[in-house]
gemmi code that builds the backbone of each chain (N, CA, C; Angstrom):
import gemmi

chains = {
    "A": [
        ("MET", (38.449, 144.523, 20.237), (37.371, 144.086, 19.349), (37.326, 144.938, 18.082)),
        ("PHE", (37.536, 146.267, 18.274), (37.523, 147.149, 17.102), (38.597, 146.761, 16.116)),
        ("TYR", (39.793, 146.444, 16.642), (40.899, 146.128, 15.730), (40.669, 144.801, 15.029)),
        ("ILE", (40.105, 143.836, 15.754), (39.825, 142.547, 15.117), (38.857, 142.743, 13.954)),
        ("LEU", (37.749, 143.443, 14.254), (36.727, 143.620, 13.213), (37.247, 144.486, 12.068)),
        ("GLY", (37.971, 145.545, 12.419), (38.504, 146.407, 11.374), (39.493, 145.684, 10.489)),
        ("PHE", (40.360, 144.896, 11.123), (41.326, 144.115, 10.346), (40.602, 143.126, 9.445)),
        ("GLY", (39.606, 142.455, 10.010), (38.846, 141.504, 9.203), (38.177, 142.178, 8.023)),
        ("ALA", (37.599, 143.367, 8.278), (36.917, 144.080, 7.193), (37.901, 144.449, 6.095)),
        ("VAL", (39.059, 144.977, 6.483), (40.031, 145.411, 5.465), (40.558, 144.215, 4.685)),
        ("VAL", (40.894, 143.137, 5.404), (41.468, 141.967, 4.724), (40.457, 141.370, 3.748)),
        ("SER", (39.216, 141.219, 4.199), (38.230, 140.614, 3.305), (37.889, 141.552, 2.148)),
        ("ALA", (37.953, 142.873, 2.407), (37.725, 143.804, 1.303), (38.827, 143.688, 0.265)),
        ("LEU", (40.070, 143.559, 0.744), (41.182, 143.380, -0.195), (41.023, 142.086, -0.978)),
        ("LEU", (40.605, 141.019, -0.275), (40.375, 139.743, -0.953), (39.318, 139.911, -2.038)),
        ("MET", (38.269, 140.661, -1.698), (37.199, 140.848, -2.664), (37.705, 141.573, -3.907)),
        ("VAL", (38.488, 142.650, -3.677), (38.934, 143.454, -4.809), (39.895, 142.678, -5.691)),
        ("THR", (40.765, 141.866, -5.061), (41.784, 141.182, -5.839), (41.289, 139.877, -6.437)),
        ("ASN", (40.063, 139.477, -6.110), (39.601, 138.178, -6.562), (39.065, 138.258, -7.980)),
        ("LYS", (39.300, 137.185, -8.731), (38.791, 137.131, -10.094), (37.438, 136.452, -10.165)),
        ("LYS", (37.200, 135.513, -9.252), (35.938, 134.786, -9.294), (34.843, 135.592, -8.591)),
        ("PRO", (33.731, 135.839, -9.257), (32.673, 136.620, -8.616), (32.135, 135.982, -7.343)),
        ("VAL", (32.030, 134.636, -7.312), (31.457, 133.995, -6.127), (32.369, 134.215, -4.921)),
        ("SER", (33.665, 134.033, -5.107), (34.594, 134.257, -4.003), (34.554, 135.711, -3.562)),
        ("ALA", (34.458, 136.605, -4.537), (34.379, 138.025, -4.190), (33.119, 138.304, -3.388)),
        ("ALA", (32.018, 137.677, -3.777), (30.773, 137.887, -3.039), (30.906, 137.380, -1.609)),
        ("MET", (31.568, 136.216, -1.449), (31.744, 135.678, -0.094), (32.609, 136.607, 0.749)),
        ("SER", (33.663, 137.149, 0.130), (34.501, 138.107, 0.852), (33.699, 139.342, 1.237)),
        ("LEU", (32.797, 139.743, 0.334), (31.965, 140.909, 0.633), (31.048, 140.611, 1.819)),
        ("VAL", (30.556, 139.372, 1.899), (29.720, 139.002, 3.050), (30.523, 139.134, 4.340)),
        ("VAL", (31.788, 138.655, 4.301), (32.638, 138.777, 5.493), (32.800, 140.245, 5.860)),
        ("THR", (33.045, 141.086, 4.851), (33.193, 142.521, 5.118), (31.929, 143.089, 5.741)),
        ("MET", (30.770, 142.689, 5.196), (29.512, 143.208, 5.731), (29.322, 142.802, 7.185)),
        ("PHE", (29.681, 141.543, 7.500), (29.530, 141.107, 8.891), (30.462, 141.892, 9.803)),
        ("CYS", (31.693, 142.115, 9.346), (32.634, 142.887, 10.163), (32.112, 144.307, 10.373)),
        ("LEU", (31.573, 144.903, 9.317), (31.036, 146.258, 9.444), (29.835, 146.272, 10.383)),
        ("ALA", (29.018, 145.215, 10.321), (27.882, 145.150, 11.238), (28.371, 145.089, 12.681)),
        ("GLY", (29.445, 144.317, 12.916), (30.024, 144.280, 14.250), (30.537, 145.638, 14.681)),
        ("LEU", (31.144, 146.354, 13.739), (31.645, 147.704, 14.066), (30.478, 148.636, 14.402)),
        ("PHE", (29.379, 148.517, 13.629), (28.206, 149.349, 13.932), (27.693, 149.045, 15.339)),
        ("ALA", (27.678, 147.751, 15.675), (27.207, 147.385, 17.010), (28.127, 147.964, 18.074)),
        ("LEU", (29.421, 147.967, 17.810), (30.362, 148.556, 18.761), (30.123, 150.055, 18.919)),
        ("LEU", (29.657, 150.703, 17.833), (29.423, 152.149, 17.879), (28.010, 152.476, 18.354)),
        ("ASN", (27.361, 151.540, 19.056), (26.045, 151.761, 19.658), (24.940, 151.947, 18.638)),
        ("ALA", (25.157, 151.500, 17.405), (24.102, 151.588, 16.397), (23.542, 150.192, 16.176)),
        ("HIS", (22.765, 149.711, 17.146), (22.340, 148.310, 17.099), (21.359, 148.056, 15.976)),
        ("LEU", (20.427, 148.985, 15.781), (19.433, 148.777, 14.724), (20.110, 148.782, 13.361)),
        ("ILE", (21.056, 149.707, 13.184), (21.764, 149.758, 11.901), (22.568, 148.481, 11.698)),
        ("ALA", (23.145, 147.950, 12.776), (23.902, 146.698, 12.650), (22.987, 145.565, 12.208)),
        ("ALA", (21.819, 145.484, 12.833), (20.872, 144.432, 12.448), (20.426, 144.620, 11.010)),
        ("LEU", (20.146, 145.882, 10.638), (19.733, 146.153, 9.264), (20.837, 145.788, 8.286)),
        ("GLN", (22.073, 146.064, 8.685), (23.212, 145.738, 7.829), (23.226, 144.254, 7.502)),
        ("ILE", (23.056, 143.428, 8.547), (23.090, 141.984, 8.309), (21.901, 141.559, 7.469)),
        ("ILE", (20.711, 142.085, 7.796), (19.517, 141.629, 7.086), (19.557, 142.093, 5.634)),
        ("VAL", (19.814, 143.392, 5.435), (19.697, 143.945, 4.093), (20.880, 143.536, 3.226)),
        ("TYR", (22.101, 143.731, 3.735), (23.268, 143.448, 2.896), (23.582, 141.959, 2.853)),
        ("ALA", (23.939, 141.400, 4.007), (24.323, 139.985, 4.022), (23.161, 139.107, 3.616)),
        ("GLY", (21.933, 139.559, 3.861), (20.791, 138.768, 3.463), (20.348, 139.068, 2.048)),
        ("ALA", (19.694, 140.203, 1.889), (18.985, 140.461, 0.633), (19.927, 140.719, -0.525)),
        ("ILE", (20.828, 141.690, -0.365), (21.638, 142.099, -1.506), (22.580, 140.985, -1.924)),
        ("MET", (23.149, 140.260, -0.956), (24.091, 139.212, -1.338), (23.381, 138.044, -1.991)),
        ("VAL", (22.149, 137.759, -1.539), (21.383, 136.711, -2.225), (21.128, 137.122, -3.670)),
        ("LEU", (20.802, 138.392, -3.850), (20.590, 138.910, -5.206), (21.853, 138.745, -6.042)),
        ("PHE", (22.993, 139.153, -5.469), (24.262, 139.035, -6.185), (24.541, 137.578, -6.546)),
        ("LEU", (24.427, 136.689, -5.554), (24.749, 135.287, -5.811), (23.791, 134.696, -6.833)),
        ("PHE", (22.530, 135.108, -6.763), (21.563, 134.601, -7.730), (21.979, 134.982, -9.146)),
        ("VAL", (22.341, 136.249, -9.313), (22.758, 136.699, -10.646), (24.035, 135.999, -11.067)),
        ("ILE", (24.998, 135.851, -10.126), (26.266, 135.206, -10.474), (26.023, 133.776, -10.933)),
        ("MET", (25.221, 133.050, -10.144), (24.947, 131.664, -10.514), (24.243, 131.596, -11.865)),
        ("LEU", (23.289, 132.477, -12.055), (22.548, 132.495, -13.320), (23.502, 132.704, -14.493)),
        ("LEU", (24.385, 133.701, -14.359), (25.289, 134.005, -15.467), (26.343, 132.927, -15.614)),
        ("ASN", (26.893, 132.435, -14.481), (27.984, 131.469, -14.557), (27.528, 130.161, -15.172)),
        ("ILE", (26.329, 129.723, -14.812), (25.857, 128.454, -15.342), (25.749, 128.540, -16.859)),
        ("GLN", (25.271, 129.684, -17.335), (25.169, 129.823, -18.784), (26.556, 129.949, -19.415)),
        ("GLU", (27.459, 130.599, -18.676), (28.773, 130.846, -19.228), (29.598, 129.564, -19.345)),
        ("LYS", (29.536, 128.719, -18.325), (30.403, 127.547, -18.265), (29.602, 126.270, -18.421)),
        ("GLU", (28.632, 126.284, -19.300), (27.749, 125.139, -19.402), (28.498, 123.914, -19.901)),
        ("GLY", (29.456, 124.089, -20.806), (30.126, 122.949, -21.384), (31.202, 122.341, -20.496)),
        ("ARG", (31.591, 123.049, -19.417), (32.726, 122.559, -18.647), (32.283, 121.568, -17.581)),
        ("VAL", (33.308, 120.966, -16.962), (33.023, 120.034, -15.868), (32.532, 120.846, -14.680)),
        ("ALA", (31.457, 120.350, -14.049), (30.863, 121.105, -12.957), (31.500, 120.794, -11.606)),
        ("GLY", (32.563, 119.977, -11.596), (33.133, 119.538, -10.319), (33.645, 120.693, -9.479)),
        ("HIS", (34.373, 121.625, -10.110), (34.935, 122.702, -9.310), (33.857, 123.651, -8.831)),
        ("ILE", (32.751, 123.704, -9.540), (31.646, 124.547, -9.062), (31.063, 123.955, -7.790)),
        ("VAL", (30.899, 122.631, -7.785), (30.378, 121.976, -6.589), (31.330, 122.197, -5.423)),
        ("LEU", (32.632, 122.061, -5.685), (33.628, 122.283, -4.638), (33.531, 123.705, -4.109)),
        ("LEU", (33.362, 124.644, -5.035), (33.242, 126.057, -4.653), (32.034, 126.257, -3.753)),
        ("GLN", (30.946, 125.572, -4.086), (29.751, 125.711, -3.257), (29.995, 125.174, -1.859)),
        ("PHE", (30.699, 124.037, -1.775), (30.995, 123.494, -0.450), (31.845, 124.461, 0.344)),
        ("VAL", (32.858, 125.027, -0.310), (33.728, 125.978, 0.371), (32.927, 127.182, 0.851)),
        ("ALA", (32.042, 127.670, -0.022), (31.245, 128.845, 0.343), (30.359, 128.543, 1.537)),
        ("ILE", (29.734, 127.353, 1.520), (28.849, 126.994, 2.628), (29.642, 126.873, 3.916)),
        ("ALA", (30.856, 126.280, 3.822), (31.683, 126.134, 5.015), (32.072, 127.496, 5.568)),
        ("ILE", (32.438, 128.421, 4.657), (32.825, 129.769, 5.108), (31.670, 130.446, 5.808)),
        ("VAL", (30.487, 130.364, 5.187), (29.339, 131.047, 5.778), (28.987, 130.434, 7.130)),
        ("GLY", (29.056, 129.104, 7.213), (28.727, 128.449, 8.472), (29.662, 128.839, 9.585)),
        ("SER", (30.968, 128.798, 9.290), (31.933, 129.159, 10.326), (31.788, 130.623, 10.705)),
        ("LEU", (31.484, 131.455, 9.693), (31.268, 132.885, 9.965), (30.117, 133.082, 10.932)),
        ("LEU", (29.047, 132.327, 10.695), (27.863, 132.461, 11.540), (28.214, 132.132, 12.986)),
        ("VAL", (28.977, 131.033, 13.169), (29.377, 130.648, 14.530), (30.194, 131.755, 15.172)),
        ("ILE", (31.173, 132.279, 14.390), (32.027, 133.334, 14.940), (31.196, 134.551, 15.306)),
        ("MET", (30.261, 134.918, 14.415), (29.479, 136.128, 14.666), (28.595, 135.969, 15.879)),
        ("VAL", (28.019, 134.764, 16.061), (27.179, 134.550, 17.242), (28.012, 134.717, 18.506)),
        ("ASN", (29.222, 134.163, 18.490), (30.088, 134.319, 19.651), (30.414, 135.780, 19.893)),
        ("GLN", (30.699, 136.503, 18.794), (31.044, 137.910, 18.968), (29.876, 138.702, 19.508)),
        ("PHE", (28.666, 138.372, 19.036), (27.527, 139.136, 19.529), (27.234, 138.795, 20.978)),
        ("LYS", (27.553, 137.560, 21.385), (27.443, 137.257, 22.821), (28.357, 138.176, 23.609)),
        ("MET", (29.609, 138.300, 23.126), (30.540, 139.174, 23.830), (30.067, 140.625, 23.770)),
        ("ASP", (29.569, 141.024, 22.579), (29.049, 142.387, 22.464), (27.918, 142.619, 23.445)),
        ("GLY", (27.053, 141.620, 23.583), (25.938, 141.769, 24.499), (26.405, 142.045, 25.923)),
        ("SER", (27.453, 141.334, 26.333), (27.959, 141.567, 27.679), (28.569, 142.960, 27.783)),
        ("LEU", (29.180, 143.416, 26.675), (29.757, 144.761, 26.701), (28.654, 145.813, 26.752)),
        ("ILE", (27.597, 145.590, 25.940), (26.562, 146.607, 25.823), (25.741, 146.686, 27.105)),
        ("ALA", (25.479, 145.523, 27.709), (24.596, 145.489, 28.868), (25.107, 146.388, 29.990)),
        ("SER", (26.415, 146.586, 30.062), (26.954, 147.388, 31.158), (26.631, 148.867, 30.955)),
        ("GLY", (26.643, 149.333, 29.688), (26.470, 150.760, 29.466), (25.137, 151.141, 28.849)),
        ("GLN", (24.235, 150.187, 28.708), (22.997, 150.479, 27.982), (22.076, 151.409, 28.748)),
        ("GLU", (22.034, 151.272, 30.054), (21.076, 152.067, 30.819), (21.430, 153.552, 30.805)),
        ("ALA", (22.669, 153.855, 30.437), (23.109, 155.244, 30.516), (22.334, 156.134, 29.554)),
        ("SER", (22.110, 155.651, 28.313), (21.451, 156.522, 27.353), (20.603, 155.688, 26.416)),
        ("GLN", (19.727, 156.355, 25.708), (18.890, 155.709, 24.710), (19.549, 155.726, 23.350)),
        ("PHE", (20.802, 156.113, 23.278), (21.454, 156.336, 21.989), (21.524, 155.064, 21.172)),
        ("GLY", (21.037, 155.134, 19.930), (21.176, 154.012, 19.021), (20.113, 152.955, 19.134)),
        ("THR", (19.165, 153.105, 20.041), (18.141, 152.080, 20.161), (17.107, 152.242, 19.059)),
        ("THR", (16.350, 151.158, 18.853), (15.323, 151.193, 17.821), (14.272, 152.258, 18.116)),
        ("LYS", (13.951, 152.397, 19.400), (12.919, 153.369, 19.787), (13.347, 154.793, 19.426)),
        ("ALA", (14.586, 155.132, 19.789), (15.056, 156.493, 19.513), (15.140, 156.743, 18.015)),
        ("LEU", (15.656, 155.747, 17.283), (15.767, 155.915, 15.828), (14.397, 156.030, 15.196)),
        ("GLY", (13.444, 155.228, 15.684), (12.100, 155.299, 15.147), (11.469, 156.660, 15.366)),
        ("LYS", (11.677, 157.205, 16.558), (11.117, 158.539, 16.845), (11.684, 159.571, 15.876)),
        ("ILE", (12.998, 159.549, 15.703), (13.603, 160.519, 14.785), (13.092, 160.307, 13.374)),
        ("LEU", (13.017, 159.018, 12.993), (12.693, 158.695, 11.607), (11.269, 159.099, 11.271)),
        ("PHE", (10.339, 158.920, 12.205), (8.934, 159.153, 11.871), (8.457, 160.546, 12.252)),
        ("ILE", (9.269, 161.321, 12.954), (8.841, 162.666, 13.316), (9.666, 163.710, 12.568)),
        ("LYS", (10.985, 163.616, 12.750), (11.835, 164.660, 12.173), (12.071, 164.428, 10.684)),
        ("TYR", (12.228, 163.150, 10.315), (12.590, 162.828, 8.933), (11.492, 162.025, 8.252)),
        ("LEU", (10.244, 162.468, 8.427), (9.149, 161.695, 7.846), (9.150, 161.789, 6.323)),
        ("LEU", (9.367, 162.983, 5.795), (9.322, 163.152, 4.339), (10.425, 162.366, 3.632)),
        ("PRO", (11.703, 162.428, 4.071), (12.713, 161.574, 3.428), (12.376, 160.096, 3.520)),
        ("PHE", (11.745, 159.697, 4.624), (11.355, 158.296, 4.764), (10.352, 157.894, 3.686)),
        ("GLU", (9.371, 158.759, 3.480), (8.377, 158.470, 2.446), (9.006, 158.487, 1.063)),
        ("ILE", (9.911, 159.436, 0.849), (10.586, 159.487, -0.454), (11.393, 158.218, -0.685)),
        ("ALA", (11.991, 157.693, 0.376), (12.747, 156.448, 0.239), (11.835, 155.310, -0.177)),
        ("SER", (10.622, 155.280, 0.380), (9.700, 154.215, -0.012), (9.321, 154.355, -1.481)),
        ("VAL", (9.122, 155.591, -1.932), (8.812, 155.799, -3.353), (9.985, 155.361, -4.216)),
        ("LEU", (11.200, 155.653, -3.737), (12.396, 155.240, -4.481), (12.454, 153.731, -4.618)),
        ("LEU", (12.152, 153.017, -3.531), (12.168, 151.556, -3.596), (11.132, 151.054, -4.584)),
        ("LEU", (9.956, 151.692, -4.574), (8.920, 151.293, -5.529), (9.405, 151.493, -6.957)),
        ("ALA", (10.033, 152.654, -7.191), (10.554, 152.924, -8.531), (11.610, 151.891, -8.915)),
        ("ALA", (12.460, 151.497, -7.950), (13.492, 150.507, -8.241), (12.865, 149.171, -8.604)),
        ("ILE", (11.825, 148.778, -7.862), (11.156, 147.506, -8.168), (10.600, 147.537, -9.580)),
        ("VAL", (9.886, 148.637, -9.895), (9.275, 148.738, -11.226), (10.364, 148.721, -12.295)),
        ("GLY", (11.446, 149.469, -12.054), (12.525, 149.512, -13.038), (13.153, 148.163, -13.263)),
        ("ALA", (13.423, 147.422, -12.175), (14.044, 146.106, -12.320), (13.124, 145.163, -13.077)),
        ("VAL", (11.837, 145.207, -12.746), (10.895, 144.312, -13.426), (10.824, 144.638, -14.910)),
        ("ILE", (10.782, 145.933, -15.214), (10.687, 146.312, -16.632), (11.940, 145.888, -17.388)),
        ("LEU", (13.119, 146.087, -16.767), (14.362, 145.692, -17.438), (14.379, 144.200, -17.708)),
        ("ALA", (13.983, 143.407, -16.703), (14.000, 141.955, -16.885), (12.951, 141.528, -17.899)),
        ("LYS", (11.807, 142.189, -17.878), (10.716, 141.800, -18.767), (11.067, 142.088, -20.229)),
        ("ARG", (11.691, 143.235, -20.455), (12.049, 143.584, -21.823), (13.017, 142.567, -22.417)),
        ("ARG", (13.917, 142.060, -21.563), (14.858, 141.043, -22.012), (14.121, 139.817, -22.503)),
        ("ILE", (13.083, 139.385, -21.755), (12.346, 138.197, -22.155), (11.630, 138.450, -23.478)),
        ("ASP", (11.059, 139.653, -23.612), (10.364, 139.967, -24.852), (11.324, 139.925, -26.039)),
        ("ASP", (12.562, 140.411, -25.797), (13.520, 140.417, -26.894), (13.898, 139.011, -27.320)),
        ("SER", (14.009, 138.112, -26.329), (14.485, 136.772, -26.669), (13.404, 135.960, -27.357)),
        ("GLU", (12.156, 136.381, -27.167), (11.093, 135.583, -27.771), (10.908, 135.889, -29.255)),
    ],
    "B": [
        ("MET", (39.025, 156.794, 9.761), (40.225, 156.186, 9.178), (39.905, 154.882, 8.454)),
        ("LEU", (39.280, 153.965, 9.193), (38.957, 152.675, 8.589), (37.985, 152.861, 7.424)),
        ("GLY", (37.034, 153.786, 7.624), (36.102, 154.057, 6.543), (36.820, 154.541, 5.298)),
        ("ALA", (37.808, 155.417, 5.502), (38.572, 155.924, 4.353), (39.331, 154.805, 3.676)),
        ("VAL", (39.921, 153.901, 4.487), (40.678, 152.787, 3.909), (39.755, 151.907, 3.078)),
        ("LEU", (38.588, 151.594, 3.644), (37.657, 150.735, 2.905), (37.170, 151.418, 1.631)),
        ("PHE", (36.915, 152.727, 1.745), (36.474, 153.458, 0.551), (37.548, 153.429, -0.520)),
        ("ALA", (38.814, 153.577, -0.100), (39.911, 153.555, -1.063), (39.997, 152.188, -1.735)),
        ("ILE", (39.843, 151.117, -0.931), (39.896, 149.778, -1.519), (38.778, 149.616, -2.540)),
        ("GLY", (37.572, 150.071, -2.159), (36.450, 149.967, -3.083), (36.689, 150.745, -4.361)),
        ("ALA", (37.258, 151.949, -4.219), (37.513, 152.768, -5.407), (38.545, 152.107, -6.306)),
        ("VAL", (39.595, 151.552, -5.687), (40.602, 150.832, -6.473), (39.954, 149.679, -7.222)),
        ("GLY", (39.062, 148.976, -6.520), (38.385, 147.852, -7.168), (37.556, 148.300, -8.352)),
        ("VAL", (36.863, 149.431, -8.207), (36.043, 149.916, -9.315), (36.912, 150.176, -10.535)),
        ("PHE", (38.093, 150.720, -10.293), (38.909, 151.104, -11.445), (39.760, 149.966, -11.989)),
        ("THR", (40.005, 148.928, -11.190), (40.895, 147.880, -11.678), (40.156, 146.656, -12.184)),
        ("GLN", (38.954, 146.391, -11.653), (38.288, 145.165, -12.055), (37.636, 145.319, -13.415)),
        ("ARG", (37.544, 144.222, -14.139), (36.882, 144.240, -15.426), (35.534, 143.546, -15.385)),
        ("ASN", (35.222, 142.922, -14.259), (33.966, 142.200, -14.146), (32.913, 143.131, -13.566)),
        ("ALA", (31.813, 143.301, -14.288), (30.795, 144.265, -13.859), (30.208, 143.891, -12.503)),
        ("LEU", (30.084, 142.586, -12.225), (29.514, 142.173, -10.942), (30.412, 142.596, -9.793)),
        ("ILE", (31.722, 142.394, -9.962), (32.641, 142.767, -8.888), (32.691, 144.278, -8.750)),
        ("ILE", (32.505, 144.989, -9.858), (32.459, 146.450, -9.754), (31.256, 146.866, -8.921)),
        ("TYR", (30.112, 146.196, -9.114), (28.957, 146.518, -8.283), (29.243, 146.243, -6.820)),
        ("MET", (29.940, 145.117, -6.560), (30.273, 144.819, -5.159), (31.175, 145.900, -4.583)),
        ("CYS", (32.112, 146.397, -5.394), (33.004, 147.449, -4.910), (32.217, 148.725, -4.615)),
        ("ILE", (31.192, 148.998, -5.423), (30.373, 150.178, -5.143), (29.652, 150.003, -3.817)),
        ("GLU", (29.145, 148.774, -3.596), (28.508, 148.510, -2.310), (29.493, 148.734, -1.165)),
        ("LEU", (30.720, 148.286, -1.378), (31.742, 148.453, -0.339), (31.999, 149.925, -0.059)),
        ("MET", (32.027, 150.723, -1.118), (32.261, 152.158, -0.913), (31.111, 152.784, -0.143)),
        ("LEU", (29.882, 152.400, -0.493), (28.731, 152.924, 0.239), (28.813, 152.535, 1.719)),
        ("ASN", (29.263, 151.300, 1.964), (29.347, 150.861, 3.346), (30.449, 151.577, 4.104)),
        ("ALA", (31.525, 151.898, 3.405), (32.586, 152.654, 4.067), (32.073, 154.018, 4.501)),
        ("VAL", (31.290, 154.654, 3.623), (30.704, 155.941, 3.984), (29.754, 155.774, 5.161)),
        ("ASN", (28.971, 154.689, 5.133), (28.070, 154.415, 6.252), (28.833, 154.325, 7.558)),
        ("LEU", (29.955, 153.596, 7.510), (30.746, 153.427, 8.729), (31.248, 154.769, 9.231)),
        ("THR", (31.698, 155.607, 8.319), (32.178, 156.927, 8.729), (31.053, 157.749, 9.353)),
        ("ILE", (29.865, 157.695, 8.723), (28.740, 158.472, 9.251), (28.368, 157.983, 10.645)),
        ("ILE", (28.316, 156.644, 10.796), (27.947, 156.090, 12.105), (28.980, 156.487, 13.158)),
        ("ALA", (30.253, 156.468, 12.769), (31.299, 156.829, 13.728), (31.155, 158.289, 14.159)),
        ("PHE", (30.934, 159.182, 13.196), (30.745, 160.594, 13.556), (29.503, 160.766, 14.412)),
        ("SER", (28.442, 160.042, 14.017), (27.200, 160.132, 14.766), (27.402, 159.700, 16.214)),
        ("HIS", (28.233, 158.683, 16.392), (28.495, 158.191, 17.741), (29.294, 159.208, 18.539)),
        ("PHE", (30.336, 159.763, 17.918), (31.224, 160.641, 18.684), (30.621, 162.030, 18.881)),
        ("LEU", (29.699, 162.436, 17.985), (29.011, 163.712, 18.184), (27.732, 163.558, 18.995)),
        ("ASN", (27.409, 162.317, 19.353), (26.217, 162.023, 20.150), (24.953, 162.572, 19.496)),
        ("ASN", (24.848, 162.366, 18.188), (23.732, 162.900, 17.423), (23.186, 161.768, 16.554)),
        ("MET", (21.897, 161.482, 16.688), (21.375, 160.295, 16.004), (20.903, 160.560, 14.586)),
        ("ASP", (21.018, 161.774, 14.095), (20.590, 162.047, 12.729), (21.374, 161.214, 11.715)),
        ("GLY", (22.624, 160.923, 12.046), (23.446, 160.128, 11.153), (22.852, 158.758, 10.898)),
        ("HIS", (22.180, 158.189, 11.907), (21.580, 156.871, 11.727), (20.498, 156.924, 10.662)),
        ("VAL", (19.714, 157.997, 10.690), (18.675, 158.146, 9.664), (19.311, 158.229, 8.284)),
        ("PHE", (20.402, 158.961, 8.228), (21.071, 159.116, 6.932), (21.596, 157.768, 6.424)),
        ("VAL", (22.173, 156.986, 7.341), (22.659, 155.660, 6.948), (21.506, 154.791, 6.478)),
        ("PHE", (20.371, 154.931, 7.153), (19.171, 154.204, 6.739), (18.824, 154.523, 5.283)),
        ("MET", (18.866, 155.827, 4.959), (18.554, 156.240, 3.589), (19.597, 155.697, 2.612)),
        ("VAL", (20.864, 155.745, 3.004), (21.913, 155.241, 2.110), (21.695, 153.762, 1.836)),
        ("MET", (21.311, 153.008, 2.866), (21.044, 151.581, 2.665), (19.891, 151.386, 1.692)),
        ("THR", (18.848, 152.205, 1.826), (17.716, 152.098, 0.900), (18.165, 152.327, -0.533)),
        ("VAL", (18.934, 153.404, -0.714), (19.414, 153.707, -2.062), (20.313, 152.589, -2.571)),
        ("ALA", (21.152, 152.021, -1.696), (22.050, 150.945, -2.123), (21.260, 149.731, -2.562)),
        ("ALA", (20.202, 149.409, -1.816), (19.391, 148.256, -2.198), (18.734, 148.492, -3.547)),
        ("ALA", (18.168, 149.696, -3.735), (17.520, 149.998, -5.011), (18.524, 149.946, -6.151)),
        ("GLU", (19.690, 150.534, -5.888), (20.727, 150.565, -6.923), (21.187, 149.157, -7.284)),
        ("ALA", (21.331, 148.302, -6.275), (21.770, 146.934, -6.559), (20.732, 146.202, -7.394)),
        ("ALA", (19.452, 146.379, -7.045), (18.409, 145.677, -7.795), (18.397, 146.112, -9.253)),
        ("VAL", (18.375, 147.433, -9.469), (18.318, 147.924, -10.847), (19.595, 147.573, -11.599)),
        ("GLY", (20.753, 147.723, -10.924), (22.020, 147.428, -11.582), (22.126, 145.981, -12.010)),
        ("LEU", (21.703, 145.075, -11.134), (21.786, 143.665, -11.499), (20.813, 143.336, -12.614)),
        ("ALA", (19.653, 143.990, -12.601), (18.723, 143.782, -13.721), (19.352, 144.233, -15.026)),
        ("ILE", (20.055, 145.377, -14.971), (20.733, 145.862, -16.183), (21.805, 144.871, -16.620)),
        ("ILE", (22.568, 144.335, -15.626), (23.618, 143.385, -15.988), (23.026, 142.161, -16.667)),
        ("ILE", (21.927, 141.655, -16.113), (21.304, 140.484, -16.740), (20.851, 140.813, -18.150)),
        ("SER", (20.267, 142.002, -18.286), (19.779, 142.406, -19.609), (20.928, 142.483, -20.614)),
        ("ILE", (22.041, 143.103, -20.184), (23.187, 143.208, -21.095), (23.769, 141.835, -21.380)),
        ("PHE", (23.809, 140.986, -20.332), (24.390, 139.652, -20.536), (23.587, 138.864, -21.559)),
        ("ARG", (22.268, 138.992, -21.499), (21.451, 138.264, -22.458), (21.725, 138.733, -23.885)),
        ("ASN", (22.042, 140.021, -24.018), (22.265, 140.546, -25.361), (23.679, 140.287, -25.855)),
        ("LYS", (24.673, 140.409, -24.948), (26.056, 140.365, -25.403), (26.839, 139.168, -24.900)),
        ("ALA", (26.258, 138.392, -23.950), (26.889, 137.176, -23.432), (28.240, 137.454, -22.799)),
        ("THR", (28.379, 138.580, -22.104), (29.603, 138.851, -21.369), (29.275, 139.782, -20.203)),
        ("VAL", (30.117, 139.732, -19.157), (29.953, 140.675, -18.048), (31.204, 141.530, -17.895)),
        ("SER", (32.037, 141.561, -18.915), (33.238, 142.377, -18.855), (32.942, 143.774, -19.366)),
        ("VAL", (33.337, 144.790, -18.581), (32.967, 146.157, -18.958), (33.734, 146.611, -20.190)),
        ("ASP", (34.801, 145.894, -20.558), (35.516, 146.283, -21.765), (34.654, 146.114, -23.005)),
        ("ASP", (33.694, 145.196, -22.923), (32.866, 144.926, -24.092), (31.586, 145.740, -24.104)),
        ("PHE", (31.397, 146.600, -23.066), (30.159, 147.390, -23.026), (30.408, 148.710, -23.742)),
        ("ASN", (29.830, 148.886, -24.879), (29.929, 150.189, -25.553), (28.570, 150.592, -26.092)),
        ("LEU", (27.528, 150.301, -25.274), (26.175, 150.534, -25.744), (25.837, 152.016, -25.807)),
        ("SER", (26.605, 152.854, -25.120), (26.269, 154.278, -25.100), (26.665, 154.964, -26.391)),
        ("LYS", (27.454, 154.277, -27.208), (27.745, 154.865, -28.519), (26.463, 154.957, -29.314)),
        ("GLY", (26.279, 156.096, -29.959), (24.978, 156.357, -30.579), (24.567, 155.411, -31.635)),
    ],
}
model = gemmi.Model(1)
for chain_id, residues in chains.items():
    chain = gemmi.Chain(chain_id)
    for i, (resn, *xyz) in enumerate(residues, 1):
        res = gemmi.Residue()
        res.name, res.seqid = resn, gemmi.SeqId(i, " ")
        for name, pos in zip(("N", "CA", "C"), xyz):
            atom = gemmi.Atom()
            atom.name, atom.element = name, gemmi.Element(name[0])
            atom.pos, atom.b_iso = gemmi.Position(*pos), 0.0
            res.add_atom(atom)
        chain.add_residue(res)
    model.add_chain(chain)
structure = gemmi.Structure()
structure.add_model(model)
structure.setup_entities()
């Protein structure tokens, strides 16, 4: 399982780096993120694996695709939109098949994990939460402040652009 | 090992690509490679502090992606390009 996921991660990372189209690169990055999430799950870091899928494959990639679509539509407004539609179909097909594969893999992971889970609390949400809120409380709070600063910064950057265009 | 390979691929991408969006993706890839290495060490040393660190790295990556993409949009509106060859705004 490690070799499958590792190979998938490396191949999709190479695809991402060598790709010229941002959308294809983003899709390859999603594949890499899923493979890395599988690797995290194999390394008994279940919460981190779940966070990886939610934060990266979910939030950050949606952000990336949103920006790509926004820029591309403006960039290629005069051209025929047929290949863009085709690209969207391909992307949806890739994501769908990926989802099926990942569900199957997590089923297999579940059977693997269930055998050794009772041995230790390592990597569980409970153990991570205890460490996070007791030992590393201050960095946790600083991270929340950082996120707030990032939100404010992004909003200000986007807002200034609108003011300039008006 | 795998983390190092992924980090190397990401670094190559940063230096070879001309598209700012793909460069951001490569930075994300490098951060994830480091995450993988940290998680692997954390697993083999049986120490969960690494998970907290990965958590923080993910937070920083999310913040960085949000601000970076906002900057890209801002630059695109001004210069109508996402190629880093055309970015010379730091010149005084």
